[in-house]
C-alpha beads as a LAMMPS data file, in Angstrom:
LAMMPS data file: protein, C-alpha beads

91 atoms
90 bonds

1 atom types
1 bond types

-500.0 500.0 xlo xhi
-500.0 500.0 ylo yhi
-500.0 500.0 zlo zhi

Masses

1 110.0

Atoms # bond

1 1 1 0.000 0.000 0.000
2 1 1 1.241 3.473 -0.833
3 1 1 1.086 5.942 2.041
4 1 1 3.495 8.736 1.049
5 1 1 5.722 10.031 -1.718
6 1 1 8.454 7.577 -2.818
7 1 1 11.067 10.318 -2.414
8 1 1 12.612 9.580 1.010
9 1 1 13.166 13.310 1.579
10 1 1 9.503 14.160 0.936
11 1 1 6.746 13.472 3.428
12 1 1 3.699 14.346 1.285
13 1 1 0.934 11.842 2.104
14 1 1 -0.867 9.959 -0.653
15 1 1 -4.567 10.888 -0.810
16 1 1 -5.724 10.750 -4.425
17 1 1 -4.698 9.621 -7.904
18 1 1 -5.446 13.120 -9.253
19 1 1 -2.052 14.401 -8.121
20 1 1 1.411 13.053 -8.841
21 1 1 2.186 9.754 -10.520
22 1 1 1.492 6.214 -9.381
23 1 1 3.685 3.540 -10.948
24 1 1 3.953 -0.198 -10.420
25 1 1 7.503 -1.449 -10.800
26 1 1 8.834 -4.959 -11.321
27 1 1 11.500 -5.396 -8.659
28 1 1 12.936 -8.758 -9.663
29 1 1 15.451 -9.676 -12.335
30 1 1 13.797 -10.695 -15.632
31 1 1 13.516 -14.449 -16.182
32 1 1 12.574 -16.713 -19.067
33 1 1 8.863 -17.254 -19.625
34 1 1 7.611 -20.697 -18.737
35 1 1 10.174 -21.309 -15.997
36 1 1 9.390 -21.768 -12.335
37 1 1 10.903 -18.325 -11.702
38 1 1 8.201 -16.508 -13.721
39 1 1 7.034 -13.208 -12.218
40 1 1 4.599 -13.374 -9.321
41 1 1 2.305 -10.586 -8.156
42 1 1 4.613 -10.077 -5.166
43 1 1 7.408 -9.075 -7.576
44 1 1 5.497 -5.899 -8.425
45 1 1 5.296 -2.987 -6.020
46 1 1 3.427 0.345 -6.269
47 1 1 5.271 3.641 -5.819
48 1 1 3.843 7.155 -5.878
49 1 1 5.622 10.464 -6.487
50 1 1 3.774 13.614 -5.405
51 1 1 3.290 16.269 -8.090
52 1 1 6.252 18.377 -6.939
53 1 1 8.621 15.394 -6.863
54 1 1 7.156 13.977 -10.086
55 1 1 8.160 17.177 -11.886
56 1 1 11.784 16.907 -10.692
57 1 1 12.506 13.212 -10.078
58 1 1 12.055 9.759 -11.556
59 1 1 12.286 6.267 -10.080
60 1 1 15.003 3.754 -10.865
61 1 1 15.038 0.069 -9.953
62 1 1 18.462 -1.100 -8.824
63 1 1 19.610 -4.713 -8.507
64 1 1 18.530 -6.284 -5.250
65 1 1 14.879 -5.135 -5.366
66 1 1 15.715 -1.547 -4.473
67 1 1 13.863 1.443 -5.897
68 1 1 15.571 4.824 -5.686
69 1 1 14.478 8.352 -6.519
70 1 1 16.863 10.210 -8.855
71 1 1 16.757 13.700 -10.412
72 1 1 15.404 13.880 -13.953
73 1 1 18.009 15.087 -16.423
74 1 1 17.171 18.483 -17.865
75 1 1 16.590 18.784 -21.610
76 1 1 19.814 20.777 -21.835
77 1 1 21.782 18.058 -20.002
78 1 1 20.289 15.304 -22.160
79 1 1 20.984 17.128 -25.427
80 1 1 24.511 18.062 -24.365
81 1 1 25.229 14.416 -23.505
82 1 1 23.975 13.351 -26.945
83 1 1 25.869 16.119 -28.707
84 1 1 22.723 17.620 -30.202
85 1 1 22.593 20.949 -28.410
86 1 1 24.416 23.916 -29.896
87 1 1 24.429 27.476 -28.698
88 1 1 24.533 30.300 -31.188
89 1 1 23.862 34.033 -31.165
90 1 1 20.106 33.414 -31.186
91 1 1 20.308 31.944 -27.680

Bonds

1 1 1 2
2 1 2 3
3 1 3 4
4 1 4 5
5 1 5 6
6 1 6 7
7 1 7 8
8 1 8 9
9 1 9 10
10 1 10 11
11 1 11 12
12 1 12 13
13 1 13 14
14 1 14 15
15 1 15 16
16 1 16 17
17 1 17 18
18 1 18 19
19 1 19 20
20 1 20 21
21 1 21 22
22 1 22 23
23 1 23 24
24 1 24 25
25 1 25 26
26 1 26 27
27 1 27 28
28 1 28 29
29 1 29 30
30 1 30 31
31 1 31 32
32 1 32 33
33 1 33 34
34 1 34 35
35 1 35 36
36 1 36 37
37 1 37 38
38 1 38 39
39 1 39 40
40 1 40 41
41 1 41 42
42 1 42 43
43 1 43 44
44 1 44 45
45 1 45 46
46 1 46 47
47 1 47 48
48 1 48 49
49 1 49 50
50 1 50 51
51 1 51 52
52 1 52 53
53 1 53 54
54 1 54 55
55 1 55 56
56 1 56 57
57 1 57 58
58 1 58 59
59 1 59 60
60 1 60 61
61 1 61 62
62 1 62 63
63 1 63 64
64 1 64 65
65 1 65 66
66 1 66 67
67 1 67 68
68 1 68 69
69 1 69 70
70 1 70 71
71 1 71 72
72 1 72 73
73 1 73 74
74 1 74 75
75 1 75 76
76 1 76 77
77 1 77 78
78 1 78 79
79 1 79 80
80 1 80 81
81 1 81 82
82 1 82 83
83 1 83 84
84 1 84 85
85 1 85 86
86 1 86 87
87 1 87 88
88 1 88 89
89 1 89 90
90 1 90 91
């Protein structure tokens, strides 16, 4: 059950689906279909980011069933990393 924002530094309580973003993440390593290790319902866990955190952060699943909150890259950062952003006199 979700009770508060997934950001550990935020204490906004969860009240409604109208605000923020609710996501269900698969917290186990992927396995081959048809094996005894196929995904169970318990391998999925809900997380909610309040609207303020949703605008600035995203969730990342790390090995070992851990979900962490990380800053979203800005458009400028993403374009600079990809080499697609150039600055000219018009900026």
